[in-house]
Each structure stands twice: as C-alpha cells, then as structure tokens.
N, C-alpha and C positions, 0 to 999 in steps of 0.2 A: 633608346639611343639617339643622340642627341650628333654631335662630333667626336671622331679619335683617333689622334696620334699612329703614324710606324714609326715606333723605338729602334735604333741595336736590338737593346734586346728582346724586343720583339722578332726580327731578325735571330737570333740565336737558337731563340727557343724552336724555329721552326725547322734551323739548322743540324737540333738535337745538342749541342756547345753550351747552353746553358745550363747552371744549375737545377733549377728547376726545369721540367718538362710536362707539361698534363698529360694526360692519358689519351690516347688516338680511340674514336675521330673526335677531335677538340679546334674548338673556333681560336682565332690568332686573337692576341692584341692583347694587352695589359694596362692599357691607362681609357682613360675617356670620360664622357662625361653624359646622361641620361634623365630622363626627366619617367617624375614615378606616373605609372597609369590605375592602379587598379591596386591594395593590400590585400590581405588576407586579415581574418576575422580578431587574429593575435598580433599583427604587427601595432608596435605599439609608437614609433618613433620616427614612424616616416607613413607619410599620408599622400595621395593623388597631387601631381603640381610641384613636389620639391623638385630638386636638383640631388641626383648621387655620383658621384666615384668610387669605384672599387678601393673597398677594404687591403686586396694584396691583389699582390700578383697571380694572373694565372685567369684573371674571370671570362677572359675572351668576348674582348669589346669591341668586335669589325665583327659588329651585326645591327639592324635590326632593332630588334626588342628580344628580351630577353625573362625570366622569371630566376631570380633570388633567392636565397635569405634576407632576411634583414643584416644578420650579423656579417654580409660579408657584402656592404655598401657603406659609406659614409655619406649627409649630405651637407651640400654643400648650400652657398648661397644663389641664389640666382639672381641675384643685380650685382653678379659682374659677368665681362665678356664671356661670352660662353667659349670662344679658344684660350681664355687664361683658365674656365672650368676644364676643359676636357685635356690641358698642360701642365694641371696642379699637383698630380701626386708623385709624378718621379724628380725630374730637373730642380724645380725650384724644392721640392724637401731634401734633394739634395744636396744644392746650395744651400740651404737653411745649415743643413745637418754640421757642414762638411767647416763653415763659418763660425758654428757655437761651441762644436765637441770639442776642440782638438787644443787652441789657444783658447786666452783668452786676453780679443782682443778688442784694442780699443781705440775712438776717433781719434783717424791721426796715424796710425798699425799701416804698414800695407803689407799683401798677402799678392802671391804671383801662380800665372794660371798658363796652362797651355791648352791648343783647343778653346779658345776666349773664343770663338761662334758656333763653338756645341751650343743647344741648351742646355746643360748644366755652367757653362761657362759665360752664359748671355745671365743669368739669373743670379751669378756669380757678382758678376757687376750690377746687377742691381741693389742688390743686399745689401752689397757691401756701402753703396753709393749714397745709399739707408740710413747707414748705421756709422758714414762719418771716417769708412777706410777706406784708403787707396790699394785702389789694382793695380794691375804689369799687369797684361793680356799676351800672350804670345800666339803670332797664329801664323801658318803656312803662309810662305808668300808665293802671288796667285796672279793671272792676269788683272782680275777685278778690286787687286787689292785697296789702290784708294778710297774704292764705295764699301767695300767692309769695311774699311777704319772709319767710314765717312758715321755707318752705321751704329760700332759699338759706340762712339763715342759720345755720339746722342744717346745712347742706355745708359752712360754714367762713366764708362771708362775711362782713366786717367789716362793710362801710357800704352802702347799697342805698338807692341816691337815683333820681327818677323824671326824666324828661329836661327836667322842668320847672324844676327843681329846681337841676339846673346850671346856671341863668342866676337864682337867688337869691344875696345877699348871704350869707346861711348857711351856703350852702358853704364857709366860709373856718372856719368852728369846726370842722370835717372835722379840717382842719391846723393845729390847734393841738397834734389828738395824734400823728398820723403825720404824715414829710412829703411833699411833694410830690410824683405820680406820675412815673419815669423810664420808662415805658412806656404808652401807650398804647392798645387793642386796640381794633379798630375793625371793625362786620360789616355796618356800617347806612347810615351816608351821610348825605348832606344836615346839619341846621340840627343834630342829634342831637350829629355828628360833630364838628363847628367849634364848639360850645359844652361838648363835652369838651374837646379840644382847649386850653382856654384855659387848664385846670388845668393842664397838664403841667410838667414842669421845662424849662426852657432847654437846649435842646443833646442831648436827649434824642430817642427812638424813637416812632415813629408808623406801627402794623402796619396794613396794608391796610388801603387809604380814597381817600377820594374830594380831588379840590384844596382847599387852601384858602390859597394864594398869601403871603400874610401873614405866615399864622402861620410858613413857610420862610423869610420874608424878617426878621422879627423876634423871634421865637421860636428861630432858629438849629432848625428841629424836622428829622431827618433821616425822609422817607418811604420805608419798604418795603412791598414785597407779600410775601404766603406763598402758598406751593399746596402742601399736601402731596406728592399726585402725583410735584409736579417735586421737590419734597426727595430723595426715596424713587430717584428716576431719578439721582442726582446722587453718593448716599453708596453706600457697598459694603454689602452684604447683613450685615456684624458690624456696622453703626451700627443698623443697624436690629433686630438681633437682642439688642443693650444698652441699644436705647431701649422693649424690647420690657419688659426683665426687668425692666427698670427699675419701669415699668407695672406688672407685674404683681407688684411686688411688692409694690407700693402697696396694690394692690386685697386681696392677699391682707390686707395689717394695717390694716386696717380705714378704709385716709386716702380709697382713691378707691372710688366705688362707680358702676354703670351712672345716667343719666341717667334722669328720671320717663319709666317706658314706660307705654304700654298694648298686651297681648299680643292678635294679628289674626291667626287662622286664617288660613291660606293661599289657600282659595277664600271670603274679605272679602277681598279683597286692595283690593276697588271700594273702600270704605267706608273703608278705613287709606289709601287714596291720597287721597281727597278731604278725610278728616281729616289728613292731613300737609299739607293747601297753603291750611285755613282759619287765619286772623289769632288773637291771642292765643292758640295751641296751647303750654304748655312740657313737653306730655306725647309722648314720641319713637314711635311705630307701630313693632310690632318684630312680621314675621310671622313665626309659628311654624308649622317645616315640618315 
C-alpha cells in the first residue's frame, strides 16, 4: 500500500453505524492506492508495478501490505499523483455520478451544494467547472472563512455563501447572473438544507437529504438518495472502468486535483483519527504507508 485516506465512512464502520460492516477482526479503511509487487500464475489483468485501488468497500486499506484476489482490485494509471489515486474511488466518483445521473445538466446550468469544503464538495466544484456548470457553494461560517473561500475559488467555485447568507435577500443577486439551480446536493441536513432548497428550480432534484415536506408539495422537488457502494453493485465493471478513465483524464489535464490533504505516517494513526473527527477541518487525513 502507498497511501490511504481516512473518510467519514471509515469512522462509521469502526463505530458500527455504517450499512456495511466487515467481520471482526478487520482492517480499517475503504480507499487507497497500492502497487502490485507479485501476482499469482492465474492473474491476467495485473502485473508487478501496476497501481491498484479497491474495487469495492471493505478491503481494509490501512495496512502496509496485503494479498487480495484479482477481482477485488482495479488498475489505475501510475502517472497521476499518488494522492489523487489514493482519493479517487469515493469522493470524485460520488461527485461525478450525482452530477451525471439525476439531471441533464448543460453548460451554463447551475447546481447548489452544502458542505462545499468536503471531499465530495471539492470534487463537485472541479468536475462542474470542467463541464461548464456553475456552482453555488454553501459552507459554515468559521474563523478562517476568507482562507477557505480563497481555496474553493481557486478550485473553480463560482459563488461561495455561508449558511446564514442563504436566508438573506442578497441571494437573489446571484440569480441575476446565473439561472437558479436545477440540482441541489446535500450532505448536512437540518436548517441549512431547507434554506438551500428554497433556491432550487421547480420540478428538479434534491439529492441525499432529509425531509422537508412542503418543498415536495409546493415545489415539485424530487428527493433521491445516493450511495456510491450501491451504484457499484448495480453496474457492470465496464461502467466503473469508464468512469475511472474519465476522472483520470480530468486529473491528467489538471482539471481535478486531490482534496486538501494532511499526510500522516501510519504509526501516527491515532492523531490522524482524532484530527479527522474535529469540526471545521477541511483537510483530509492521508495515511502514508
């Protein structure tokens, strides 16, 4: 193994609250990148030197070495940055699918999302930018807000607003320059989501959120959940490979980068786990293996 991030789902699995739980004893980590050192005589698609990522959740990537069946791994290009490869299979894939699968978005359309500084949020900004789609990005207010705004703008964000700003009349000024969003992406819930929903165009999609009944009745909003692991189970290997190829092409062109990362040696995993659960953290902890 070369590198593996700590994602919220990894913490949830340890806590026993994630829909998929590995039988104990288990190794943590669902994402990462490794280099093939040796292969068995029946392995056809991989060779020593290839870079690989998990084909599905539950592989256990927080380790220095592993022995796996060929079908549990996906080959990825070794000419992309290691941090991009290590963080490829969860957040960028989720961002790609939610932008592609729920609305027929065209250049000039807009989407709105909360938790825009999350790993998925950063990937949404970049993939949307590469497709000519405008993004309205909601973040929580914080002491270092100007620094966060600068970083998200550098990724290609069009507008950045705080949760408090969602409720202000000044939001209407944004829609003098761009159309109202056809897609809302939520991973927070609560009042932030309800406030964000008010700006969604009638009759369009609100992905992965909690209940707000009046929005469904009066705005004809369609609620859809999305789970990357389930999507993989429902699609052929060729679909997954095609998505990965598209994302790797964006990486090669400099249109998709890894999220802000803090690299931590495996021996310091306790500190990395603690840091990953602190509020207002915009840097993903990456275990260097």
